[in-house]
N, C-alpha and C positions, 0 to 999 in steps of 0.2 A: 317259784323262785328258788336258785340253788346258790348257797354261798359256801365257797372254799377259803377256809381260814387255816393258817399255820397255829396249832395248839400254844406254842412258845410266845408267838405274836399276841395273839388273845388274853394269854395269862399277864403279860407285860402290861396290856392296855388296860387290864382290870386293874391291876396292881397301881398303875400311876392315876387311873381314876378314885381310886379309894383313896389315895394319897393326897390326891386335890381336893376331895370332898371332905374326909375325916381328919387330915393333917398327917404330918410324918410322925412315926413312931417315936416314943422319946427317947432321943439320943442326949450327946453332950452337948450338941448345939442350942437346945432349949425349946421354948416351945415356937419360936418363929415368929415373923414381925407382925403388926397390927395389920397391914395391907391383905397379906395372904389370910388370915383370920377373917377378915372382912369379907373376902372372896367365898370362904367355905361356909361362911355363914348365910351369906345371899344364895349358894348353891343350894344348901339344905331346904333354906324356905321355900326355893321354887321346885325342888324334887318331892316335898311332902305337900305341895300346895294342893288344894282340892280341885282347882282348874287343870293342873299339871294330870292328876289322875283320872278326870274327866276325859282329857284329850287323848290319853292312852286307850283308855277305855274305848272311846269312839273311834279311834285308828284300830285296834284290833277289831272291834265288830264290823268295821266297813271291809276290812279286809277277809275277815269270814266270810260276811255276804256275798261279798265279789267273788269268791271261788265257790262257796254253797250254791249261788245263783247260777254260776257257768253249769255245775252239775245238775242243776234241774231243769234248765233249757233244754239239754239232751232229752229230756223226757215231756218236752212241750206236745200237747194235743195226743198224749197217750195215756194209757189205764195205768195208775201208778197206787201204789199204798204208801203215805207218810204217816210216820209212828211219831206220836209225842207222849210224854208223861201221861196225859188224860187218857190214850187211848190211841188207836188208830185211824186214818181216814182213806177210805178207797174211793177212787173215782177218776175222771179224765182231768189231766192237769192244764186247765183252761188257759192260765195266765201267771207270769213270773214277773213281779214286780221289784221294786229296789230293795224291800226286806219282807216280802210277804210271797205265799203262793195261794192260787186261789184253785179249788179242786171244785168239779161238778160230780156230785154223787150220782149213782144210777136213780135215785128217785127225783134229780133235778136241783136238790139242794145246792147251793153256792157256798162253799165254806172257805174262807179266808185264814190262813195260818201264818203266823212272823217264823222266819227263820230260826229266831233264838228259840222257838219251842218244838222245833223238827229235830227228832232222834235219828232218823233212817230214811230212807226212801229208795224204793226197788218197785220196778216195772211188774205186772200183774199179768 
Protein backbone atom coordinates (compact mmCIF):
# COMPACT_ATOMS: atom_id res chain seq x y z
CA UNK A 1 0.00 0.00 0.00
CA UNK A 2 1.33 3.42 -0.88
CA UNK A 3 0.26 6.47 1.06
CA UNK A 4 0.92 9.99 -0.16
CA UNK A 5 0.74 12.62 2.56
CA UNK A 6 1.55 16.29 2.67
CA UNK A 7 4.18 16.75 5.38
CA UNK A 8 2.58 19.93 6.73
CA UNK A 9 -0.85 18.28 6.97
CA UNK A 10 0.67 15.30 8.77
CA UNK A 11 2.40 17.58 11.31
CA UNK A 12 -0.87 19.44 11.91
CA UNK A 13 -2.73 16.17 12.36
CA UNK A 14 -0.32 14.91 15.04
CA UNK A 15 -0.16 18.32 16.69
CA UNK A 16 -3.96 18.26 17.00
CA UNK A 17 -3.94 14.67 18.26
CA UNK A 18 -1.29 15.53 20.85
CA UNK A 19 -3.36 18.52 21.94
CA UNK A 20 -6.47 16.36 22.24
CA UNK A 21 -4.77 13.62 24.25
CA UNK A 22 -2.35 15.60 26.41
CA UNK A 23 -4.10 18.93 26.58
CA UNK A 24 -3.13 22.34 25.39
CA UNK A 25 0.12 23.87 26.48
CA UNK A 26 -0.17 26.09 29.51
CA UNK A 27 -1.45 29.48 28.43
CA UNK A 28 -3.41 32.32 29.97
CA UNK A 29 -6.60 30.30 29.32
CA UNK A 30 -5.86 28.04 32.27
CA UNK A 31 -6.27 24.30 32.44
CA UNK A 32 -9.47 23.97 30.39
CA UNK A 33 -12.82 22.61 31.45
CA UNK A 34 -13.63 19.30 33.12
CA UNK A 35 -15.25 17.82 30.03
CA UNK A 36 -12.04 18.18 27.99
CA UNK A 37 -10.03 16.66 30.82
CA UNK A 38 -12.45 13.73 31.07
CA UNK A 39 -12.05 13.06 27.34
CA UNK A 40 -8.26 13.22 27.62
CA UNK A 41 -8.29 10.85 30.58
CA UNK A 42 -10.53 8.42 28.74
CA UNK A 43 -8.30 8.51 25.65
CA UNK A 44 -5.19 7.89 27.75
CA UNK A 45 -6.83 4.86 29.37
CA UNK A 46 -7.73 3.43 25.95
CA UNK A 47 -4.35 4.14 24.37
CA UNK A 48 -2.45 2.49 27.22
CA UNK A 49 -4.83 -0.42 27.76
CA UNK A 50 -3.43 -3.94 27.32
CA UNK A 51 -6.31 -4.81 24.99
CA UNK A 52 -5.39 -1.95 22.66
CA UNK A 53 -1.74 -3.02 22.64
CA UNK A 54 -2.80 -6.59 21.82
CA UNK A 55 -5.06 -5.28 19.04
CA UNK A 56 -2.19 -3.29 17.51
CA UNK A 57 0.17 -6.25 17.75
CA UNK A 58 -2.37 -8.57 16.13
CA UNK A 59 -3.14 -6.08 13.37
CA UNK A 60 0.53 -5.58 12.62
CA UNK A 61 1.30 -9.29 12.64
CA UNK A 62 -1.68 -10.00 10.35
CA UNK A 63 -0.42 -7.43 7.84
CA UNK A 64 3.08 -8.85 8.03
CA UNK A 65 1.79 -12.43 7.73
CA UNK A 66 -0.38 -11.63 4.72
CA UNK A 67 2.44 -9.94 2.80
CA UNK A 68 4.98 -12.60 3.80
CA UNK A 69 2.50 -15.33 2.85
CA UNK A 70 2.23 -13.82 -0.64
CA UNK A 71 6.02 -13.92 -0.99
CA UNK A 72 6.15 -17.57 0.09
CA UNK A 73 3.35 -18.56 -2.28
CA UNK A 74 5.65 -17.61 -5.18
CA UNK A 75 7.96 -20.45 -4.10
CA UNK A 76 5.27 -23.09 -3.53
CA UNK A 77 6.47 -26.57 -4.64
CA UNK A 78 9.97 -25.18 -5.27
CA UNK A 79 13.18 -26.04 -3.43
CA UNK A 80 13.92 -23.20 -1.03
CA UNK A 81 16.04 -22.32 1.95
CA UNK A 82 14.30 -20.69 4.90
CA UNK A 83 16.55 -18.98 7.43
CA UNK A 84 15.67 -18.81 11.11
CA UNK A 85 17.55 -17.82 14.25
CA UNK A 86 18.10 -21.54 14.92
CA UNK A 87 19.60 -22.15 11.46
CA UNK A 88 18.42 -22.73 7.93
CA UNK A 89 16.02 -25.34 6.60
CA UNK A 90 16.28 -26.51 3.00
CA UNK A 91 13.67 -28.49 1.13
CA UNK A 92 10.55 -28.31 -0.99
CA UNK A 93 8.02 -25.71 0.16
CA UNK A 94 4.99 -28.00 0.37
CA UNK A 95 2.38 -25.80 2.04
CA UNK A 96 1.87 -22.18 3.04
CA UNK A 97 -0.64 -21.82 5.85
CA UNK A 98 -2.12 -18.74 7.46
CA UNK A 99 0.93 -18.21 9.68
CA UNK A 100 3.29 -21.08 8.88
CA UNK A 101 5.21 -22.78 6.09
CA UNK A 102 5.73 -26.50 5.66
CA UNK A 103 9.03 -27.71 4.20
CA UNK A 104 9.75 -31.29 3.17
CA UNK A 105 13.46 -31.90 3.64
CA UNK A 106 15.39 -34.22 1.28
CA UNK A 107 15.23 -36.93 3.98
CA UNK A 108 11.42 -36.76 3.88
CA UNK A 109 11.06 -34.97 7.21
CA UNK A 110 8.26 -32.42 7.33
CA UNK A 111 9.17 -29.20 9.10
CA UNK A 112 6.61 -26.56 10.12
CA UNK A 113 7.97 -23.04 10.62
CA UNK A 114 5.92 -20.09 11.86
CA UNK A 115 6.29 -16.89 9.80
CA UNK A 116 7.47 -15.01 12.89
CA UNK A 117 10.54 -17.29 13.03
CA UNK A 118 11.56 -16.87 9.38
CA UNK A 119 14.31 -14.35 8.68
CA UNK A 120 14.77 -14.93 4.96
CA UNK A 121 13.73 -17.15 2.07
CA UNK A 122 15.44 -17.84 -1.22
CA UNK A 123 15.18 -20.40 -4.00
CA UNK A 124 17.89 -23.04 -4.14
